[in-house]
C-alpha positions as CSV (number, residue, x, y, z in Angstrom):
1,M,-34.7,249.8,57.4
2,P,-38.5,249.9,56.6
3,K,-39.7,252.8,54.5
4,L,-42.9,254.6,55.3
5,G,-45.0,255.8,52.3
6,S,-47.0,259.0,51.8
7,K,-47.9,260.9,55.0
8,E,-51.5,261.4,53.8
9,R,-51.9,257.7,53.2
10,T,-50.6,256.9,56.7
11,A,-52.6,256.9,60.0
12,A,-51.3,256.7,63.5
13,F,-53.5,254.8,66.0
14,D,-53.3,255.4,69.7
15,V,-55.1,252.3,71.1
16,D,-56.5,252.7,74.6
17,A,-53.7,254.9,75.9
18,Q,-55.6,255.5,79.2
19,K,-54.5,255.9,82.8
20,C,-56.4,252.8,83.9
21,F,-53.8,250.7,82.0
22,T,-50.8,252.2,83.8
23,P,-49.3,252.3,87.3
24,L,-51.1,255.6,87.8
25,C,-54.2,253.5,88.6
26,P,-52.9,250.5,90.4
27,Q,-56.3,249.2,91.4
28,E,-57.4,248.9,87.8
29,L,-55.3,247.1,85.1
30,P,-51.8,248.6,85.5
31,V,-49.5,247.7,82.6
32,P,-45.9,248.0,83.7
33,E,-44.4,251.3,82.3
34,G,-47.7,252.0,80.5
35,H,-47.4,255.7,81.3
36,L,-44.1,255.9,79.4
37,I,-45.5,255.6,75.8
38,V,-46.7,259.2,75.3
39,E,-43.6,260.7,73.7
40,E,-43.4,257.9,71.2
41,L,-47.1,258.0,70.4
42,N,-46.7,261.7,69.6
43,R,-43.6,261.0,67.5
44,Q,-45.4,258.4,65.4
45,A,-48.4,260.8,65.0
46,A,-46.0,263.3,63.4
47,C,-45.2,260.7,60.7
48,A,-48.9,260.4,59.8
49,G,-51.5,262.5,58.1
50,H,-54.3,261.1,60.3
51,R,-54.4,260.4,64.0
52,I,-56.9,257.9,65.4
53,G,-57.6,257.1,69.0
54,S,-59.7,254.7,71.1
55,K,-60.8,254.3,74.7
56,D,-62.3,251.6,76.8
57,A,-65.5,253.0,78.3
58,H,-67.0,250.5,80.8
59,P,-69.9,250.7,83.2
60,P,-69.2,249.9,86.8
61,S,-71.9,247.2,86.8
62,A,-70.6,245.2,83.7
63,V,-71.3,241.5,83.8
64,W,-67.6,240.6,83.3
65,I,-66.4,242.3,86.5
66,A,-64.3,240.1,88.8
67,D,-64.9,239.7,92.5
68,A,-63.7,237.5,95.4
69,E,-65.7,234.5,94.2
70,R,-65.1,235.0,90.4
71,P,-61.4,236.0,90.0
72,V,-59.7,237.8,87.1
73,L,-59.5,235.7,83.9
74,S,-62.1,233.3,85.0
75,P,-64.7,232.6,82.2
76,V,-67.9,234.4,82.0
77,A,-70.9,233.4,79.8
78,G,-72.2,235.6,77.0
79,D,-71.9,236.3,73.3
80,N,-69.7,239.4,73.7
81,V,-67.7,238.6,76.8
82,D,-65.1,236.0,77.6
83,V,-63.3,236.4,80.9
84,R,-63.5,238.6,84.0
85,W,-61.5,241.7,84.6
86,P,-61.2,244.3,87.4
87,V,-63.4,247.4,87.2
88,H,-61.6,249.8,84.8
89,A,-62.0,252.7,82.4
90,V,-65.3,253.9,84.0
91,P,-66.3,257.2,82.4
92,G,-65.8,260.1,84.8
93,T,-62.9,258.5,86.7
94,R,-59.2,259.2,86.5
95,G,-58.6,255.8,84.9
96,F,-60.8,256.7,81.9
97,E,-58.6,259.7,81.0
98,L,-56.1,259.6,78.3
99,L,-52.5,259.9,79.4
100,D,-51.2,263.4,80.0
101,G,-49.4,264.8,77.0
102,L,-51.8,263.2,74.4
103,P,-54.4,265.4,72.6
104,E,-57.9,265.8,73.9
105,T,-60.3,263.4,72.2
106,T,-61.5,266.2,70.0
107,G,-58.0,266.7,68.8
108,Y,-58.0,263.3,67.0
109,D,-59.3,262.9,63.4
110,F,-61.4,259.9,64.5
111,F,-62.1,258.5,67.9
112,V,-63.7,255.4,69.2
113,W,-65.3,254.6,72.6
114,K,-65.8,250.8,73.1
115,G,-67.3,248.5,75.7
116,I,-70.0,250.8,76.8
117,E,-72.7,248.1,77.0
118,P,-72.6,246.2,80.3
119,D,-72.7,242.8,78.5
120,M,-70.0,243.6,75.9
121,H,-66.2,243.6,76.3
122,P,-64.5,244.0,73.0
123,Y,-60.7,244.2,72.8
124,G,-60.1,245.5,69.3
125,A,-61.0,249.0,68.4
126,C,-62.5,248.2,65.0
127,Y,-65.6,246.3,66.2
128,H,-68.0,246.6,69.1
129,D,-68.7,242.9,69.2
130,L,-66.5,239.8,69.5
131,A,-67.9,238.4,66.3
132,E,-66.8,241.5,64.5
133,Q,-70.1,242.3,62.9
134,R,-70.7,245.7,64.4
135,S,-68.2,248.2,63.1
136,T,-66.9,251.1,65.1
137,G,-66.4,253.0,61.9
138,V,-62.6,253.0,62.0
139,I,-62.0,250.9,59.0
140,E,-64.6,252.8,57.0
141,Y,-63.0,256.1,58.0
142,L,-59.5,255.0,57.0
143,R,-60.7,253.7,53.6
144,Q,-62.6,256.9,53.0
145,Q,-59.4,258.9,53.7
146,G,-57.3,256.8,51.3
147,V,-55.2,255.4,54.1
148,D,-53.2,252.3,53.3
149,T,-50.7,252.1,56.3
150,V,-51.5,252.3,60.0
151,L,-48.9,252.8,62.7
152,V,-50.1,251.3,65.9
153,G,-49.2,251.9,69.5
154,G,-51.0,251.8,72.8
155,L,-52.1,249.5,75.7
156,A,-52.0,246.7,76.3
157,L,-49.8,245.1,73.6
158,D,-51.0,241.6,74.4
159,Y,-54.7,242.4,74.4
160,C,-56.3,245.4,72.8
161,V,-53.3,246.3,70.6
162,R,-53.0,242.7,69.3
163,T,-56.7,242.4,68.4
164,T,-56.8,245.9,66.8
165,V,-53.8,245.0,64.7
166,Q,-55.3,241.7,63.6
167,Q,-58.6,243.5,62.6
168,L,-56.7,246.1,60.6
169,L,-54.7,243.3,58.8
170,R,-57.9,241.5,57.9
171,A,-59.2,244.7,56.4
172,D,-56.1,244.7,54.1
173,F,-54.1,247.6,55.6
174,R,-50.4,247.6,56.0
175,V,-49.9,247.6,59.8
176,I,-46.7,248.6,61.5
177,V,-46.5,248.1,65.3
178,N,-44.3,250.5,67.2
179,R,-42.7,248.6,70.1
180,T,-41.7,251.8,72.0
181,A,-45.2,253.1,71.7
182,C,-46.6,249.9,73.4
183,R,-46.4,248.0,76.7
184,G,-47.8,244.6,77.6
185,L,-49.3,243.2,80.7
186,A,-46.9,240.3,80.9
187,P,-43.7,239.2,79.0
188,H,-45.0,235.7,78.0
189,S,-48.3,237.0,76.6
190,S,-46.7,239.9,74.9
191,E,-44.2,237.6,73.2
192,S,-47.0,235.4,72.1
193,A,-49.0,238.3,70.8
194,C,-46.1,239.6,68.8
195,R,-45.6,236.2,67.2
196,E,-49.3,236.1,66.3
197,M,-49.2,239.6,64.8
198,I,-46.1,238.8,62.7
199,A,-47.7,235.6,61.5
200,A,-50.7,237.6,60.4
201,G,-48.6,240.0,58.4
202,A,-47.8,242.9,60.8
203,E,-44.4,244.7,60.6
204,F,-42.6,245.8,63.7
205,I,-40.3,248.7,64.4
206,D,-38.5,249.6,67.6
207,S,-39.3,253.3,67.2
208,V,-40.1,255.7,64.4
209,S,-36.3,256.3,64.2
210,D,-36.2,253.0,62.3
211,F,-37.9,254.5,59.2
212,D,-35.7,255.1,56.2
213,G,-37.2,258.5,55.3
214,I,-40.8,259.6,55.0
215,D,-42.5,260.6,51.8
216,D,-44.4,263.9,51.8
């Protein structure tokens, strides 16, 4: 069983745990069972001394929005966009909200809003741009707090969670992905994402019940 180190050196990361990525908002980007991760996100936060969160925050006029002539996942040109997606996570809408049962954004120790610019669609929560040159401040905050281990859950496993995990690994954190605290858009892409994360050095647990004790 994996062992988790000092609580104060551990952070829990809720990646984009928003209603737009659940069946609660079927016209946006509903991830199957995405609304069922709240209890496990709260359980992993109880194992950590720091709780981090992120949200997509997209304008309704973004250049990457799909339509009848330009379908979802079709390519779109630009330095910080890649493919088209439905309108989602627009500030002020229900889809933008965090899942019920999670803290308010002010209840987190550090919080990130990403994708605000109409010509930028980042996936990871650590950088605003796809080239990973414009930091959101997450990595710097974690280093400043002396964190060495990050527990990760959120939506969707095969996109924003995967990219955030890879960014944290490249920043030399120990990263543990909590399967029960995640859901993916599709089985094949989720399986591929898990293989990529493991190859990059991520550890996986089925839930926080897997930990062999937690150091104070």
